[in-house]
N, C-alpha and C positions, 0 to 999 in steps of 0.2 A: 495780673494777667497770666503769668506762668503757672499760677496755682489753679487756674480755672481748667476744668475738664469738659470737653465737649461730649454731650450724651450721644450714645450710639444711635444712629438713624435707623429706624425700623424699615424693613422692606415693605413693599405694598401689601403682601400677604400678612405679614406680622402686624402691620397697622390695622388692617381690616379685622383680623382676629381680636386685636385689643379692643377695638370699638364694639364688636359684637359681644364680647365678654362683658363690657360695661353695660351694654344694652340689655343683656340677659338679666343682669343683676337688678337694674332699675325697673324693667318691665315685670320682674317677679315680685318686686316690692310694692309697686303702685299700678293703678289702672292705666291703660293706654293713654287716655286724655291727660293724665297728670304727669306724664314724662315729657320733659322738654329737651329738645335737641341741644340747647345751650348747656344744659346740665350734663349731658353725655360728653360734650366737647370739653367742658371744664374738668370733669373727672379724668378724662383721658389725656388732658394736657395738650389739646390741639385746638386750633381755631375752628369756629363754626363753619367757615368756608371749606376747610379741609374735610370735615365730616361730610359736608354736602358734595364734595368731590367724589367721595366713595358711594354715598347714598343720596340721590337727588332730593328725596322727600322723606318725611318721617315714616310714611307708609312703607316706602321701600326699605327703610332701615329695620322696622319691626318685622316685615316679611322676611328679611335676610336672617334676623335672629331666629325666627320660627323655623326656617328651612335648615339652618345650621343645627339646631337642636334635634329636629326630626331626622336628619341624616346621621347624626351621631348615634341616636337610639337604634336606627336601622342597622348600622354597622355592628353595634354591640350585641344585638339580639338575632343576628342572622343564624339560621339553622346550619348545622354541620352535615354535609351530604354523607349518606351512607349509614347514619345513626338514626334509629327509629325516633320519631318526633316525641313519642311519649317518654322515651328515655332522656330526652333533652329538656323537658319542661322544667324540672327542678333547677338544673344548672343555668338554663336560660333566664329563669326568673331571678335566680341569685345575682346574675350579671346585671339584669335590669334594675333590681332593687339597689345594688351597689351604685349604679349610675344615679338613680333617683336620690340616694342619700348624699352622694358626693357632689352632685350637680343640681341640688334642690332648686336653686334660683333659676337655672335654665329650664328645668322641668316645669316649674310653675309658669315661667314666661311662655313656654310653648303652649301650655293648656289655657293660659289666659287669653290667647288669641281668639278663641271662640266667642268671647264676650266683647271683643273689640268692635267698635261701631263701624269700622270700615269693611265693606263687603269684600274688597280685594284681599285684605288680610285674613278674613275668615276663610276665603277660598284657599289660600296657601295652607292654612291650618288643616282644613278638611282634606286637602291633597296629601298632607303628611300622614293623617290617620288612615287614608285609603291605601297608602303605600305599606303601612304596617299590616293592614288587613290582607293585602295581596301577598305579602311576605309569608304570613302564616298559612294562607290557603295554598300557596305554591309548595311550602314545605310538607304540608299534609298530602298534597297530590303526588309528590315525589317519593313518599314513604310507602313501600310495598306492604308494610304491616297494617296500614290504615285502609288499604284498598278494599272496597266492598263493605266496610264497617262504619262508614261515616253517614250522616244524614244526607238527604238529597241536596244538590248544590245550593238551591235558594235558601233552604233551612240552615245549611252549614254556614253560608255567608252571613246570615242574620245572627247565628250563634256566635261567630267570631267577632262580629261588630259589637254585639251586646257584651261579650266578654271584655273587649278592649275598653268599653265605657266603664265597666265594672272595675277593671284594673286601674284605670286613671283615677276614678273616684276613691278607691281604696288607698292608692298611693298619696294622693293629695291630703286625705284625712290623716294618714299615717305621719306625714311630714308635719302637720299642724298639731297632732296629738299622738305622739309615738308610744301608745300604751302597750302595743304588741311588739314582740321582738321581730327582727327581720325574718327569722325562720318561720315564725307564726304567720306572718303576712305572706311569705312564699307559699306555705302549705295551703293557706286559705285560697289564694289565687290559683294554685295548681288544681285543687279540688274543683273549683268553679269551672275551669277550662275542661277538665276531664269529664265533668258532668254535662257540659254543653256538647261535647263531642259524642258522648254516649247516648244523648237524648234521642 
């Protein structure tokens, strides 16, 4: 008894993050329907009841995983005020690709949400993509160097949306078959964005 050590109890936030990390890993590996809450609880070393205390349904759990990954990517790719957007594209993509490489499971889980059968989960995913789109459009609007040089608003929004789809497709393919270096992927994506903005 004296040799036994009590494991440190995790705070509510630490436990929630632990569960979301396990979820990101599992949802990245398997389709939504193939991931079981019991599996998440077992890996995390908690009871199923405790997991349901944090996330009442599997849908709520997956939606929380998607929101977490989306928020993380938004923080990492936020534009720096006062620096021309075109000057930030390379550095921003470097940061993004570093995230993709080091959080590959979470990145896959986030983008797997679109194929999830649950409409509510797809809505959370689309909200995340819309937030990325708005972030890019806001950075362009705040950049005096782009004023008067961008396509009209509807075309610009469509170009940014199309570029985000291109970026996701390239990154997912790169994770599965990393034939190009990170620098090559960065340059490819930067050229695509600049081409869309200059169209």
